[in-house]
C-alpha atoms as one frame of an Amber mdcrd trajectory, in Angstrom:
protein
  44.928 -16.375 -94.314  45.924 -15.234 -90.684  49.830 -14.857 -90.993  51.628
 -16.339 -88.640  52.581 -13.650 -85.982  55.989 -13.883 -83.912  53.678 -14.333
 -81.044  52.243 -17.148 -81.933  55.112 -19.635 -81.149  54.772 -18.279 -77.197
  51.044 -17.986 -77.266  50.731 -22.028 -78.381  53.697 -22.764 -75.812  52.569
 -21.700 -72.822  48.471 -21.522 -73.185  48.413 -24.602 -74.771  46.281 -23.428
 -78.483  46.274 -21.232 -80.979  44.946 -17.789 -80.058  41.504 -17.744 -81.459
  42.582 -14.156 -82.271  45.469 -14.646 -83.663  45.568 -11.070 -85.288  45.975
  -8.702 -82.314  47.947 -10.360 -78.618  45.683  -7.666 -77.042  42.403  -9.374
 -78.017  43.917 -13.010 -77.477  44.985 -11.704 -74.077  41.614  -9.614 -73.624
  39.493 -12.897 -74.753  41.248 -15.044 -72.199  41.169 -12.141 -69.053  37.548
 -11.806 -70.273  36.785 -16.627 -69.974  38.939 -15.902 -66.210  36.733 -14.412
 -65.014  32.789 -14.635 -66.301  33.722 -18.377 -67.544  31.898 -17.924 -70.832
  33.413 -15.813 -73.642  31.283 -12.206 -73.044  29.370  -9.923 -75.856  30.569
  -6.785 -76.147  28.823  -4.357 -74.681  26.804  -6.261 -72.251  26.795  -6.898
 -68.554  27.891  -9.209 -67.472  27.695 -11.248 -63.853  31.143 -12.770 -62.311
  31.883 -16.375 -61.399  33.087 -16.809 -58.036  37.373 -16.934 -58.693  36.186
 -13.784 -61.383  34.744 -11.617 -58.279  37.649 -13.286 -55.996  40.692 -11.796
 -58.448  39.039  -9.156 -59.709  38.911  -7.536 -56.382  42.336  -8.493 -56.441
  43.429  -6.252 -59.033  41.106  -3.501 -58.114  43.132  -3.951 -54.500  46.055
  -3.956 -55.491  46.033  -0.848 -57.566  43.479   1.362 -55.431  43.970   0.045
 -52.056  40.051  -0.461 -51.535  38.568  -2.247 -53.769  34.452  -3.016 -52.619
  33.342  -6.260 -50.948  31.655  -7.149 -54.170  30.765  -6.776 -57.639  27.531
  -6.378 -59.398  28.582  -6.535 -63.155  31.480  -7.325 -65.183  32.022  -5.665
 -69.829  34.278  -6.826 -71.146  34.480  -3.220 -73.991  32.371  -0.819 -72.343
  31.007   1.705 -74.138  31.636   5.487 -73.763  28.951   7.191 -75.826  30.682
  10.990 -77.527  28.229  13.444 -77.463  27.818  15.536 -80.008  29.248  18.351
 -79.499  32.591  16.329 -78.825  33.141  14.800 -81.360  34.484  16.408 -84.070
  37.712  17.243 -80.914  37.439  12.947 -80.144  37.212  12.026 -83.669  34.907
   9.359 -82.854  30.990   8.399 -81.569  31.548   5.973 -79.094  35.312   4.783
 -77.034  35.008   1.485 -75.361  38.004   0.808 -72.675  38.371  -2.776 -72.766
  36.730  -3.927 -69.816  34.449  -2.587 -66.925  33.304  -3.667 -63.334  30.891
  -2.023 -60.679  29.208  -2.283 -58.066  26.463   0.912 -56.290  28.228   4.344
 -57.339  32.076   2.212 -58.248  32.895   1.526 -61.225  36.433   0.328 -62.194
  37.663   0.230 -64.995  40.715  -1.766 -67.238  42.610  -0.699 -70.366  45.079
  -3.339 -71.905  47.775  -2.494 -73.528  50.346  -5.078 -75.406  51.833  -3.253
 -78.137  53.839  -0.090 -77.165  52.232   2.249 -80.054  48.934   1.702 -79.155
  48.533   3.622 -76.489  47.948   7.723 -76.306  47.634   9.950 -73.637  44.200
  11.258 -75.234  42.846   8.024 -74.913  43.268   7.769 -71.222  42.005  11.366
 -70.768  38.867  11.015 -73.169  38.199   6.896 -70.988  38.232   9.174 -67.879
  35.941  12.256 -69.408  33.406  10.019 -71.345  33.129   8.293 -67.899  32.713
  10.861 -65.865  29.974  12.576 -68.794  28.100   8.739 -68.395  28.096   8.360
 -64.969  27.899  11.922 -62.995  27.590  11.018 -59.617  30.092   7.739 -59.530
  33.342   7.034 -58.367  35.223   5.960 -61.136  38.666   4.612 -60.781  40.876
   3.932 -63.981  44.304   1.225 -64.387  45.966   0.538 -66.660  47.763  -2.300
 -67.715  50.683  -2.146 -68.951  52.656   0.695 -67.420  53.530   2.926 -70.014
  54.208   6.611 -68.824  55.334   5.982 -65.417  52.613   7.885 -63.502  52.428
  10.771 -65.413  50.125  13.235 -63.666  46.041  12.857 -64.887  43.122  15.357
 -65.352  41.237  13.897 -62.526  38.220  15.041 -60.828  38.400  14.557 -57.260
  35.719  11.773 -57.817  38.057  10.192 -59.995  41.675   7.855 -59.668  44.179
   6.720 -62.030  46.741   3.863 -61.123  49.087   1.690 -63.247  49.948  -1.901
 -63.284  52.649  -4.034 -64.961  51.434  -7.630 -66.528  54.130  -9.379 -64.620
  52.313  -7.541 -61.277  48.806  -8.869 -63.073  50.485 -12.575 -63.165  51.336
 -12.877 -59.574  47.881 -11.853 -58.707  46.567 -14.742 -60.788  48.254 -17.340
 -59.487  48.017 -16.332 -56.113  44.337 -15.879 -56.321  44.025 -18.785 -58.924
  46.027 -21.729 -57.810  44.310 -24.360 -59.100  42.836 -22.445 -62.397  44.042
 -23.863 -65.442  43.220 -21.599 -67.580  44.565 -18.600 -65.524  48.184 -20.010
 -64.911  48.813 -20.952 -68.519  47.794 -17.598 -69.604  50.025 -16.142 -66.545
  53.060 -18.163 -67.811  52.398 -16.076 -71.859  52.486 -12.763 -69.878  56.132
 -13.316 -67.974  57.825 -15.058 -71.050  55.776 -13.155 -73.603  55.208  -9.638
 -72.058  57.154  -8.916 -68.629  59.987  -7.423 -70.512  58.377  -4.180 -71.305
  58.015  -2.512 -67.820  61.650  -3.793 -66.481  63.587  -3.051 -70.120  62.691
   1.007 -68.980  63.859   0.813 -65.502  67.644   1.770 -63.988  68.110  -1.624
 -62.763  67.930  -2.822 -65.708  70.789  -0.877 -67.155  73.541  -3.923 -67.176
  71.292  -6.788 -68.801  70.243  -7.209 -72.007  66.437  -5.607 -72.435  64.342
  -7.765 -73.664  64.789  -6.752 -77.754  68.092  -7.198 -77.538  67.006 -10.909
 -76.603  64.762 -11.212 -79.114  67.469 -10.180 -81.640  69.991 -12.814 -80.411
  67.792 -15.334 -80.021  65.040 -15.020 -82.378  64.104 -18.184 -84.173  61.204
 -17.252 -85.756  61.666 -16.078 -89.644  61.576 -11.859 -91.008  58.309 -12.860
 -92.446  56.833 -13.009 -88.951  58.267  -9.861 -87.842  56.958  -8.395 -90.753
  53.578  -9.716 -89.998  53.771  -8.646 -86.851  54.769  -4.996 -88.080  51.423
  -4.936 -90.333  49.318  -6.207 -87.483  50.590  -3.541 -85.248  50.300  -0.687
 -87.803  46.470  -1.584 -88.749  46.531  -1.272 -84.879  46.811   2.384 -85.208
  45.908   3.698 -88.527  42.626   4.798 -87.093  43.749   6.572 -83.984  46.143
   8.352 -86.802  43.711   9.403 -88.872  41.509  10.487 -86.438  43.894  13.067
 -84.613  43.195  17.026 -84.735  44.928  18.497 -87.868  46.455  20.598 -85.738
  48.496  18.029 -83.361  52.360  16.314 -84.102  50.912  12.510 -83.776  53.672
   9.802 -84.947  53.636   6.092 -83.393  56.208   3.830 -83.410  56.200  -0.530
 -83.841  57.436  -1.909 -81.403  58.996  -4.480 -83.255  63.021  -5.281 -82.809
  64.124  -5.375 -86.821  67.976  -6.852 -86.665  68.548  -4.070 -89.413  67.522
  -1.240 -91.811  67.320  -3.626 -94.672  64.515  -5.835 -92.326  62.839  -2.867
 -91.314  63.022  -1.068 -95.312  61.089  -4.244 -96.123  58.757  -3.962 -93.886
  58.253  -0.777 -93.713  57.158  -1.760 -97.702  54.480  -4.238 -96.351  53.238
  -1.904 -93.466  52.408   0.666 -96.376  50.394  -1.565 -99.006  48.801  -3.477
 -96.195  48.073   0.594 -94.467  47.172   1.360 -98.955  45.077  -2.532 -99.036
  43.288  -1.048 -95.331  41.800   2.372 -97.036  44.558   4.329 -94.660  45.914
   6.782 -97.708  45.876   9.199 -94.815  48.421   7.609 -93.092  52.197   7.842
 -94.027  55.206   5.755 -92.515  59.044   5.916 -91.972  62.099   5.188 -90.355
  63.606   6.618 -87.332  67.344   6.473 -86.951  69.882   7.032 -83.493  71.150
  10.252 -86.318  67.343  11.346 -86.873  67.361  13.104 -83.993  65.216  12.752
 -81.151  64.244   9.953 -78.453  63.145   6.398 -79.312  59.211   5.838 -79.353
  59.373   2.011 -78.685  61.372  -0.352 -76.358  62.322  -1.704 -79.966  63.984
   1.675 -80.996  65.431   2.224 -77.855  66.756  -0.977 -77.724  68.467  -0.916
 -81.683  68.699   2.240 -82.846  65.497   2.271 -85.430  62.204   1.572 -85.790
  58.889   1.966 -88.107  57.122   4.994 -87.155  53.525   5.943 -89.410  51.266
   9.213 -89.006  49.407  11.392 -90.272  50.064  12.319 -94.560  49.634  15.663
 -93.677
């Protein structure tokens, strides 16, 4: 039985039905976006034509991110397979990578990667997407868009025919509302994005310093019981664990779990649950630890910044 996670209540309130991917907020958002763009739930890795509404909004996203999207789009893929050549597999640790969306026309390709969980982001993942896309499409103009902003437009290793941009969920919701004002599912999703995901970027800006952050509001106002927060922490940890295990031995990898717990006692309860879940799921190479301000260093997540403590997972060396 899938546990109730803390974002489920907001999803039902805004979207109007239970998420069909209840174990993953990211996959649930991806699924609704794909249905909005294609008019159906696509199979992974296959090319589909966009609906008229889908083409309108995807072109608007491309234009907003890069300023010069194409006049038409010929295909769209959910989970776009980028094969890893044999000589790179020891370094990357996978046989392929799969950004969430890709679309294109002629020799122009847009890749879109969605991130709803802070801890699932890695700079190496974005770098891999760029190099693998170039390997697969040596003559294409390749644009890569990250949703949501994570490294505040950090420099990327781009070749002369690649571009990189970041967009917030708030910006995406604004595009959906402007381009598809009568699309019921898209407008419902906008409500969820604006309520449940828009706070992450705002909390990182200097202008937000005087206002209560998203994490602080969650701690003050939350109605979900502790077990819902623990279930969310477990879900994030299981989502992140494969990348932790695949990290090269000579790298330091630790990821934060972006859940704002109210006390160290609650955090320790979550740690036990996460540790058990990792072992039961076959991830003995991943360990857990608690970070607090007294540990030194900086928080890895918005929740850690807001509360001064967070649960982290890392390779067991």
